[in-house]
C-alpha positions as YAML, in Angstrom:
chain: A
units: angstrom
residues:
- id: 1
  name: MET
  ca: [-13.30, -17.51, -5.64]
- id: 2
  name: ASP
  ca: [-16.97, -17.07, -6.48]
- id: 3
  name: ASP
  ca: [-18.65, -13.55, -6.73]
- id: 4
  name: ILE
  ca: [-15.23, -11.86, -5.80]
- id: 5
  name: GLY
  ca: [-15.60, -9.34, -8.78]
- id: 6
  name: ALA
  ca: [-18.72, -8.00, -7.16]
- id: 7
  name: LEU
  ca: [-16.97, -7.02, -3.97]
- id: 8
  name: SER
  ca: [-15.26, -3.70, -3.33]
- id: 9
  name: TYR
  ca: [-11.59, -3.50, -3.23]
- id: 10
  name: SER
  ca: [-11.53, -3.40, 0.46]
- id: 11
  name: GLN
  ca: [-13.79, -6.29, 0.86]
- id: 12
  name: ARG
  ca: [-11.85, -8.44, -1.70]
- id: 13
  name: LEU
  ca: [-8.57, -7.51, 0.32]
- id: 14
  name: GLU
  ca: [-10.41, -8.78, 3.64]
- id: 15
  name: LYS
  ca: [-11.85, -11.89, 1.93]
- id: 16
  name: LEU
  ca: [-8.43, -12.97, 0.58]
- id: 17
  name: ASN
  ca: [-6.80, -11.82, 3.69]
- id: 18
  name: LEU
  ca: [-4.36, -9.32, 2.07]
- id: 19
  name: THR
  ca: [-3.38, -5.81, 2.66]
- id: 20
  name: THR
  ca: [-2.96, -3.01, 0.08]
- id: 21
  name: LEU
  ca: [0.04, -2.91, -2.29]
- id: 22
  name: ALA
  ca: [1.14, 0.29, -0.41]
- id: 23
  name: GLU
  ca: [1.06, -1.32, 2.96]
- id: 24
  name: ARG
  ca: [2.91, -4.29, 1.62]
- id: 25
  name: ARG
  ca: [5.70, -1.89, 0.07]
- id: 26
  name: ILE
  ca: [6.26, -0.23, 3.42]
- id: 27
  name: ARG
  ca: [6.55, -3.46, 5.21]
- id: 28
  name: GLY
  ca: [8.85, -4.63, 2.67]
- id: 29
  name: ASP
  ca: [10.92, -1.50, 3.08]
- id: 30
  name: LEU
  ca: [10.94, -2.06, 7.06]
- id: 31
  name: ILE
  ca: [12.19, -5.43, 6.64]
- id: 32
  name: GLU
  ca: [14.93, -4.58, 4.14]
- id: 33
  name: THR
  ca: [15.90, -1.41, 6.42]
- id: 34
  name: PHE
  ca: [16.30, -4.03, 9.43]
- id: 35
  name: LYS
  ca: [18.55, -6.11, 7.20]
- id: 36
  name: ILE
  ca: [20.69, -3.14, 6.13]
- id: 37
  name: VAL
  ca: [20.89, -1.46, 9.60]
- id: 38
  name: ASN
  ca: [21.73, -4.76, 11.29]
- id: 39
  name: GLY
  ca: [24.31, -6.00, 8.71]
- id: 40
  name: PHE
  ca: [22.47, -9.00, 7.33]
- id: 41
  name: VAL
  ca: [23.40, -8.08, 3.94]
- id: 42
  name: SER
  ca: [26.44, -6.87, 2.39]
- id: 43
  name: TYR
  ca: [24.78, -3.82, 0.51]
- id: 44
  name: GLY
  ca: [23.22, -0.51, 1.41]
- id: 45
  name: SER
  ca: [25.55, 0.32, 4.36]
- id: 46
  name: LYS
  ca: [25.78, 3.97, 3.50]
- id: 47
  name: LEU
  ca: [22.07, 4.31, 2.73]
- id: 48
  name: PHE
  ca: [21.05, 5.22, 6.46]
- id: 49
  name: ARG
  ca: [22.31, 7.74, 8.88]
- id: 50
  name: MET
  ca: [21.65, 6.51, 12.39]
- id: 51
  name: GLY
  ca: [20.92, 8.92, 15.27]
- id: 52
  name: ARG
  ca: [22.87, 8.93, 18.49]
- id: 53
  name: SER
  ca: [20.74, 6.37, 19.99]
- id: 54
  name: ARG
  ca: [21.53, 3.90, 17.00]
- id: 55
  name: ASN
  ca: [17.65, 3.10, 16.99]
- id: 56
  name: ASN
  ca: [16.33, 6.05, 14.78]
- id: 57
  name: ILE
  ca: [17.36, 6.89, 11.37]
- id: 58
  name: ILE
  ca: [17.95, 10.58, 10.38]
- id: 59
  name: SER
  ca: [16.60, 11.95, 7.16]
- id: 60
  name: SER
  ca: [18.91, 13.46, 4.67]
- id: 61
  name: PRO
  ca: [16.96, 16.18, 3.08]
- id: 62
  name: SER
  ca: [17.57, 17.01, -0.50]
- id: 63
  name: LYS
  ca: [19.68, 20.06, -1.25]
- id: 64
  name: SER
  ca: [18.50, 20.36, -4.76]
- id: 65
  name: LYS
  ca: [16.07, 23.35, -5.67]
- id: 66
  name: ASP
  ca: [14.78, 21.34, -8.56]
- id: 67
  name: SER
  ca: [11.43, 19.92, -7.58]
- id: 68
  name: ASN
  ca: [11.77, 16.70, -9.91]
- id: 69
  name: VAL
  ca: [15.10, 16.06, -8.11]
- id: 70
  name: ARG
  ca: [13.55, 16.46, -4.55]
- id: 71
  name: LYS
  ca: [10.55, 14.04, -5.57]
- id: 72
  name: LEU
  ca: [13.02, 11.52, -6.79]
- id: 73
  name: VAL
  ca: [15.15, 11.62, -3.69]
- id: 74
  name: ASP
  ca: [11.92, 11.28, -1.58]
- id: 75
  name: SER
  ca: [11.11, 8.15, -3.32]
- id: 76
  name: PHE
  ca: [14.44, 6.43, -2.33]
- id: 77
  name: ILE
  ca: [14.04, 3.84, 0.48]
- id: 78
  name: SER
  ca: [16.07, 5.78, 2.64]
- id: 79
  name: GLU
  ca: [13.58, 8.65, 2.69]
- id: 80
  name: ARG
  ca: [10.46, 6.50, 2.37]
- id: 81
  name: VAL
  ca: [11.02, 4.43, 5.46]
- id: 82
  name: VAL
  ca: [12.32, 7.18, 7.97]
- id: 83
  name: ASN
  ca: [9.10, 8.11, 9.67]
- id: 84
  name: TYR
  ca: [7.71, 4.38, 9.73]
- id: 85
  name: TRP
  ca: [10.98, 2.98, 11.17]
- id: 86
  name: ASN
  ca: [11.45, 5.66, 13.86]
- id: 87
  name: MET
  ca: [7.78, 4.87, 15.00]
- id: 88
  name: LEU
  ca: [8.73, 1.35, 15.80]
- id: 89
  name: PRO
  ca: [9.38, 0.47, 19.24]
- id: 90
  name: LYS
  ca: [12.91, -0.45, 20.29]
- id: 91
  name: GLU
  ca: [11.93, -4.14, 20.99]
- id: 92
  name: VAL
  ca: [10.95, -4.44, 17.53]
- id: 93
  name: LYS
  ca: [14.06, -3.04, 15.97]
- id: 94
  name: ASP
  ca: [16.15, -4.96, 18.38]
- id: 95
  name: ALA
  ca: [15.01, -8.38, 16.82]
- id: 96
  name: GLU
  ca: [17.67, -11.23, 16.71]
- id: 97
  name: SER
  ca: [16.93, -12.20, 13.14]
- id: 98
  name: VAL
  ca: [14.97, -11.24, 9.94]
- id: 99
  name: ASP
  ca: [12.24, -13.84, 10.93]
- id: 100
  name: ASP
  ca: [12.15, -12.54, 14.44]
- id: 101
  name: PHE
  ca: [11.64, -8.87, 13.30]
- id: 102
  name: LYS
  ca: [8.82, -9.95, 10.89]
- id: 103
  name: VAL
  ca: [7.27, -11.75, 13.92]
- id: 104
  name: LYS
  ca: [7.53, -8.67, 16.11]
- id: 105
  name: LEU
  ca: [6.39, -6.26, 13.47]
- id: 106
  name: GLU
  ca: [3.20, -8.16, 12.89]
- id: 107
  name: SER
  ca: [2.67, -8.40, 16.65]
- id: 108
  name: TYR
  ca: [3.11, -4.86, 17.02]
- id: 109
  name: LYS
  ca: [0.80, -4.08, 14.24]
- id: 110
  name: LYS
  ca: [-1.90, -6.31, 15.78]
- id: 111
  name: LYS
  ca: [-1.43, -4.77, 19.18]
- id: 112
  name: CYS
  ca: [-1.60, -1.33, 17.68]
- id: 113
  name: LEU
  ca: [-4.70, -1.99, 15.75]
- id: 114
  name: TYR
  ca: [-6.44, -3.40, 18.91]
- id: 115
  name: LYS
  ca: [-5.56, -0.24, 20.88]
- id: 116
  name: ASP
  ca: [-6.27, 2.05, 17.71]
- id: 117
  name: ILE
  ca: [-2.69, 3.24, 17.65]
- id: 118
  name: GLY
  ca: [-1.41, 4.47, 14.25]
- id: 119
  name: GLY
  ca: [1.46, 3.20, 12.21]
- id: 120
  name: PHE
  ca: [2.43, 2.10, 8.65]
- id: 121
  name: TRP
  ca: [-0.78, 0.16, 8.21]
- id: 122
  name: GLU
  ca: [-2.79, 3.42, 8.34]
- id: 123
  name: VAL
  ca: [-1.58, 3.80, 4.68]
- id: 124
  name: SER
  ca: [-4.20, 1.37, 3.67]
- id: 125
  name: GLU
  ca: [-7.11, 3.09, 5.23]
- id: 126
  name: GLU
  ca: [-6.00, 6.43, 3.47]
- id: 127
  name: LEU
  ca: [-5.56, 4.74, 0.17]
- id: 128
  name: LEU
  ca: [-8.86, 2.86, 0.48]
- id: 129
  name: GLY
  ca: [-10.54, 6.12, 1.45]
- id: 130
  name: LYS
  ca: [-9.36, 7.61, -1.81]
- id: 131
  name: ILE
  ca: [-10.18, 4.77, -3.99]
- id: 132
  name: GLU
  ca: [-13.70, 3.86, -2.40]
- id: 133
  name: GLY
  ca: [-14.41, 7.60, -1.97]
- id: 134
  name: HIS
  ca: [-17.60, 9.60, -2.26]
- id: 135
  name: ASN
  ca: [-19.38, 7.91, -5.36]
- id: 136
  name: TYR
  ca: [-17.74, 4.53, -5.15]
- id: 137
  name: THR
  ca: [-20.63, 2.55, -3.83]
- id: 138
  name: MET
  ca: [-23.25, 3.85, -6.53]
- id: 139
  name: ASN
  ca: [-20.71, 3.50, -9.30]
- id: 140
  name: LYS
  ca: [-19.60, -0.17, -8.09]
- id: 141
  name: GLU
  ca: [-23.50, -1.18, -7.98]
- id: 142
  name: LYS
  ca: [-23.97, 0.15, -11.69]
- id: 143
  name: HIS
  ca: [-20.74, -1.57, -12.61]
- id: 144
  name: ILE
  ca: [-21.78, -5.03, -11.18]
- id: 145
  name: GLU
  ca: [-25.34, -4.72, -12.71]
- id: 146
  name: TYR
  ca: [-23.78, -4.12, -16.07]
- id: 147
  name: LEU
  ca: [-21.23, -6.96, -15.55]
- id: 148
  name: ARG
  ca: [-24.13, -9.39, -14.50]
- id: 149
  name: SER
  ca: [-26.18, -8.48, -17.64]
- id: 150
  name: ASN
  ca: [-23.17, -8.68, -19.93]
- id: 151
  name: PRO
  ca: [-21.33, -11.97, -18.57]
- id: 152
  name: ASP
  ca: [-19.22, -12.06, -21.81]
- id: 153
  name: VAL
  ca: [-17.57, -8.69, -20.83]
- id: 154
  name: ALA
  ca: [-17.03, -9.86, -17.24]
- id: 155
  name: LYS
  ca: [-15.41, -13.13, -18.59]
- id: 156
  name: ARG
  ca: [-13.23, -11.24, -21.15]
- id: 157
  name: LYS
  ca: [-12.03, -8.89, -18.33]
- id: 158
  name: GLY
  ca: [-11.38, -11.98, -16.17]
- id: 159
  name: ILE
  ca: [-13.93, -11.04, -13.47]
- id: 160
  name: ASN
  ca: [-15.60, -13.65, -11.69]
- id: 161
  name: MET
  ca: [-19.15, -12.98, -11.14]
- id: 162
  name: ASN
  ca: [-20.28, -16.67, -10.40]
- id: 163
  name: CYS
  ca: [-22.60, -16.57, -7.34]
- id: 164
  name: ASN
  ca: [-22.78, -20.11, -5.82]
- id: 165
  name: ALA
  ca: [-23.46, -19.00, -2.27]
...
């Protein structure tokens, strides 16, 4: 894709119709959680504790006083996904199949984006805010100028700086 290297990270994602890796990870976690909770897979049945309603997941806080152990436990899917899963409406969680869940999840995301309601996709905005923060634009412009004046460097790094508009 011509001149993709000159675009910011968020512009590249938009042009390629992609989301951030963080958002894709959460979406994958939600899909995997759906499969485990609904018995579509033969593993992970003890990963999640379900609430009385059988719709929400209950977190199991780490009892360890060691901060490294707590960080490790927090990175497990059973802890990473709790808040995002519990934010989903019942009709998404009650999907009939994995494909149905994916469709309902995407539909819910679009509906919420349209109404400006938060969800797991906000992780992308937060991440992009950190990446493309304060001095990003000025530094990006300098970097693009450098790559255009040094096409061998751009080529060596695999950055497409061709502009055939």
